[in-house]
C-alpha positions, 0 to 999 in steps of 0.5 A: 500500500502506497503511504507516500502521500497518505492524505491524497490517496483514495485508498484511505477513507476521510476518517483515517485521513483526519486521524493522520492530520490529528496525529501530526498536529499532536506530535508537533505539539509534543515536540514543541512542549505545548501544554495542551498536547494530547501525548505525554510520552514518546511511547504514547505517540508510537503506539498511536502510530502503530494503531493508525497504520493497522487501521489503514491496512484493516480498512483497505482489507474491508474495501477489497472484500467489498470490491470482490463481493460486487464483482462476484455478484456481477458474474453470478446474476441476475439470471435470465428466464426461459419460457417453455411452450407449456408455459413453465419458466426456467431460470438461465444463467446470464452469459457474460463471456469475456467480461466475466473472465476479466472480472474473475482476473480482477478478483484474483488480483484483489485476493492476492492484494488482500493476502499481502495486506494480511501479511503486512498487518501481522508484521505490525506487532510492535512499535519497531515495525511501524512503516517509515513515512517521511511527513509522519516520522518527521512531523516537526520538520514537514509541518509548521514553518519549516516545510522540509529539511534545511539540508539533504546530504548523502552518498547513495548506493550505486546499483546498475539498472539490471541489478535493481530489485526488491530488497525484501526478496532473496536472490533466488526469488528475484525474477525478470518480472518482479524486478520490472514491477519493483522498478515501476514502483520506484518510477511511480514514487518519483512521478508522484513527487513531481507530477507537473514535470513528469505529467503524472495523472493520479486518476489514471496513474500514468505519466506522460514523461517516463524515467529512463528504465536504464537509470542507476538506482542513485538517480531515484535518490536524487529526486527523492532527496530533493523532495525533502528540502524546504524552499531555502534548503540545500542539497549535496550528494556525492555519486558516480559521475555517469549521469553527467554524460550518459543517456539516462541522466537526461531526465535529471539534467532537464529537471535540474535546469528548469526547477533547481539552481545547479550551484556547483558540480565538483570533480577532481582530476587527480584523485578518486574519492573511494578506493572500494568503489570502481567508479569516479565520483562528483559532488553535486550542490543544488538548491531546493526544487520547485516543480510548479514553475520553470524558474531556473533558466537565468541561474548560473551553473558552475562546473569546477575541476580541482587539479589537486586532492580535495584535502589540499583545498579544504578552506572556506577561502577557496570556495569564497573565491569560486563563489565570486567567479563570473567567467571561465577561470583557470587557476593552478588548483582548479578551473571553473566553467560558469554557464547560464542554465538556459544555455545548458538547456539549449545545448542539450536540445534537439529539434526535428530536422524537418521543422523549418522554424529551427536552425543550428549554430555554434557561437558565443554570448556575453551576458552580465560579464560572463562569456558563454559558449553556445552550441546547437542553439535553436533560433526562430527564423522569424523572431530570432528568439530561442525556441526552447519549448519547441525542442526536445531535451536529449541530454548533454555531456556535462562532464566531458564538455564543462568539467574535462574539456580544454579550451581547444575543444571550443575553438574547434567547434567554432572554426568547424562551423559548416565544415563538420557533420555528424557521423550518424548522418553519413554512415550507419553505426550499429552494435556488434554481435551479442551472442548471449553465450560466448563460451559456446559461440567463440571457438579457438583452434583447439576447440574447433579440432576437438569437435571437427565442426564443418567450415561452413558454420565457422566465420572469422571474428574479432572478439577483443581489441587485444587481438589486433594492434594495427588499424588494418585487421589481418585475419591471421591475427585473430584467435577465434571463429564464431559459430554461425549456423542458420539451419534447423536441427533436422537439416543438420543430421549427421553433422558435427555442428548438430552434436555441438549444439546438443552439447551446448544444450547440455551445458544450459546455454539454450536457456540463457535469456539472449539465447532463449528468445531466438527461434533457434537459440544457436542462430545469432542471425544474419549479419553484414560485414562492416567496413570500419570497427569502432572499439567500445572501450579504450585504455591507453591506446586508440585505434579505429579498425579498417575491416577489408576482409570478411570479419565479423565483430563481437559486442566489444565493437560498433560496426560502421558502414559507409558506401563511399571512401571507407579508407578516408572515413577510417583515417578521419576517425583515427585522427587526433581531432576525433580522439579528442571528442572521444576522450570528452564524450566517453563514459568516464565513470569506470574507475579502472581507467577504462573509457567507454563510448555509447553507440549514440555518442559515436553517431553524434561525433563531428567529422569533416564533410570535405574529402581528404587527400590522404590516400598515401597514408593508408598503406603505411598508417593502417598497417603499422602497430599503433602505439600509446597516445603520447607516442602516436603524437610523435609519429610522422604519418599521424602528424601528416594526417592531423595536419590535413585536418588541421588545415581544413579547420584553419587551426594556428600552430598554437592551436595544433599544439593544444590539440596534442597537449589536450589528448595527452593530458586527458589520457594521462590524468584519467589513468593517473586518477584510476590508480590514485587509490 
């Protein structure tokens, strides 16, 4: 039973709501030492709460019984009458058909809910078992003048979406279905807290805006923590930095930009915060939210990157300085990037390409002494005004752009106007093959010989970037072949492939979720070869592969297909300008130093539209072993490639040097931070 908004829920009758109100009033009197208060001890209060919650459950049980009886009466009667030729009358049961089946299912659901409430009622034995409801447990905080906490501060748990489950269930009891139900309850609790932002309709129990189902558990903590503040309250969390850069962070970002003041997002490029957690963290400082109106667009958000350990700057003087900063500033200990929230909102918006009212551009704006970079500004062609409401917020790279991005990144965007195009607009970008059972589908030479599987079912595949250290993939370097069979068992009689499939079933591979969902569990589907392979996760080296042979790719890669000039595109993707974008747009919350780039980000990468005269580079550059980033910046063939791109972008020598300095520093700082604890 949802008690989060006890006074609003229709499951609680008016008399019980009145008792809740009286309880809050009397608790407040007790905490304020009012001589007229009804309760004289804390024990009296807790026992009243126990009785109240028991009565809430008992009342709900009675209503369920009434609903069951009403449904059963509709199913059973009234009965019709059949008049025979002899004048006699026979009662006939009423025919309801599908309607009766539906009502019977409703009855079963109500019975299950009745039993669940009975268990809850039995569990409420002592005052220690009272449910926790914020505005009842902390009546002295939520009633009267305070209306919430002055500060909410915390470090909520990091639980990936696939592991979110009802904490009351044992590991053996958890299923895909009950995880889905639990996550729906989590989402609903957020919708109820912010009905305007999520378009939540209480009558239909539906929201027009949905939280991304891939959200980490801490995202829900952000929303709930903010809901506990009073109007003057402050919010401070330390969490994984992933929401700054990944898709599921867009809902939280948009909510903050419209309904909160993003006072500070603080990172540390030198040192991780926790040795026991394999994530990189940020500190977030916000004002209290107001869901009723969009009021925060004129506020200035500040992104702060410390270059020294936090313990070196534990001084109020440092934060007084940061508080006063109104423009981008780079100090020995930290750098600050202030930007108006209105511009952050615009930066993360996207309009329909067919909407003639919108146009995209890159530029700068100066307002109140603050110089701000504007990216993808939507402007109305008639009024030259900003059409925030006509655009959809799709998320922004707050970590990559405003915490980690060097000045040269903004210079490239400015000088690249009209010269750059999104990769996804000129090429197809897809996920690699997800087998669902790598132990079965990937076979090395020893396993192939052991089973004697027919050649027609074995295809060359690159399973890991470690197999090939050159841009040009040589099938001779690959260790595995992928089992690729599109035939039914009846068509495989007498083959080693059939025996191998039977062995796989004996190992239980066929019941794994990804495999069980296929018509033939051993059939990964029909795939086309792609000409370029993007490595999903990088560490110290960077390369984008050119696939000239017939080689498939595992899910450690994204396949990129372009009909014309694949060599040219591959060269551009291996350039230092593309690398800079990868280093800033990647998913950098992995504490081991890995940098993962989601496929949707790869599609957004900006590359040159014009053709390059780089044909002489391909043979040597593609065929040699790729070194670390720092070593690569000194290689002649890479410098020749970069020079071609630098020339098109019209970068000065100082700006060209800044590109190399940026990519080296971004890689080294990330790896150094990974090993800092």
